[in-house]
Structures are given as structure tokens and as C-alpha cells.
C-alpha positions as CSV (number, residue, x, y, z in Angstrom):
1,X,34.3,7.7,-18.9
2,X,31.3,8.9,-16.9
3,X,32.1,11.4,-14.1
4,X,31.6,10.0,-10.6
5,X,29.4,11.7,-8.0
6,X,32.4,13.3,-6.5
7,X,33.5,14.7,-9.9
8,X,30.0,16.1,-10.4
9,X,30.0,17.6,-6.8
10,X,33.3,19.4,-7.4
11,X,33.2,20.2,-11.2
12,X,32.2,23.9,-10.9
13,X,34.2,24.6,-7.8
14,X,37.4,26.7,-7.8
15,X,40.8,25.0,-7.4
16,X,41.2,26.3,-3.8
17,X,38.3,26.3,-1.3
18,X,37.7,28.1,1.9
19,X,36.4,26.3,5.0
20,X,33.0,27.9,4.4
21,X,32.9,26.6,0.9
22,X,33.8,23.1,1.9
23,X,31.2,23.2,4.6
24,X,28.6,24.2,2.1
25,X,29.6,21.6,-0.5
26,X,29.6,18.8,2.0
27,X,26.5,20.0,4.0
28,X,28.5,20.4,7.2
29,X,29.1,23.1,9.7
30,X,32.2,25.2,9.5
31,X,33.2,23.9,12.9
32,X,32.9,20.4,11.6
33,X,35.3,21.2,8.7
34,X,37.7,22.9,11.1
35,X,37.6,19.8,13.3
36,X,38.5,17.6,10.3
37,X,41.3,20.0,9.4
38,X,42.6,20.0,13.0
39,X,42.4,16.2,13.2
40,X,44.1,15.7,9.8
41,X,41.1,14.1,8.2
42,X,41.3,16.4,5.2
43,X,44.4,18.2,3.9
44,X,44.5,21.9,4.4
45,X,46.9,24.8,4.3
46,X,47.1,27.8,6.6
47,X,48.4,31.1,5.3
48,X,48.4,33.7,8.0
49,X,45.1,33.1,9.8
50,X,43.3,31.7,6.8
51,X,42.9,28.0,6.0
52,X,42.3,26.8,2.5
53,X,41.8,23.4,0.9
54,X,42.9,22.3,-2.5
55,X,39.8,21.0,-4.3
56,X,41.5,18.0,-6.0
57,X,43.2,16.9,-2.7
58,X,39.9,17.0,-0.9
59,X,38.3,15.0,-3.7
60,X,41.0,12.4,-3.6
61,X,40.8,12.2,0.2
62,X,37.0,11.7,0.0
63,X,37.4,9.1,-2.7
64,X,40.0,7.2,-0.7
65,X,37.6,7.1,2.2
66,X,34.6,5.8,0.2
67,X,32.9,2.9,1.8
68,X,31.9,1.3,-1.6
69,X,33.3,-2.2,-2.2
70,X,36.3,-2.4,-4.5
71,X,37.3,-5.4,-6.6
72,X,40.1,-7.4,-5.0
73,X,43.1,-8.4,-7.1
74,X,42.0,-12.1,-7.1
75,X,38.6,-11.1,-8.6
76,X,40.3,-9.8,-11.7
77,X,41.7,-13.3,-12.5
78,X,39.9,-15.0,-15.5
79,X,38.6,-11.8,-16.9
């Protein structure tokens, strides 16, 4: 199985990421990432005053929000 673009993007990243790391990976500002965290767009956890994001949860969230067409169930018939 060939890795997807998301797999390649995250393959060398640690299992937990800071807001700064997510901003750098996604080419966003830290404030933009904080906005996504606040709005529940991406899953994050706060310990004390520090937010962290679990790499695989972020990857799954991004994958679920992909705008690429997916095969419908009826397209699988006859294969």
C-alpha cells in the first residue's frame, strides 16, 4: 500500500504535537490553529495552560474532511 500525502506529511512527526508544530506542518498561523481548536475543528487536549494535538487524531480528522471524491456503495456493484 502506497502512503497517502497525509501519511507522508506526518510520517516523521512525534505522536503528540504542539500548536506551533501543527501550524508549521499545515502552513498556518498559530492563531489559526488555536481557532480550529476552539471551534472543535481539530481534536486537542489541554493540560494546564498547554494544548497538544495527537498526530493520528489530527491526521484522521484531516482525512475525513478531504474533498476528494469517494466511491459510492452502488459504484462497487459489478466489480
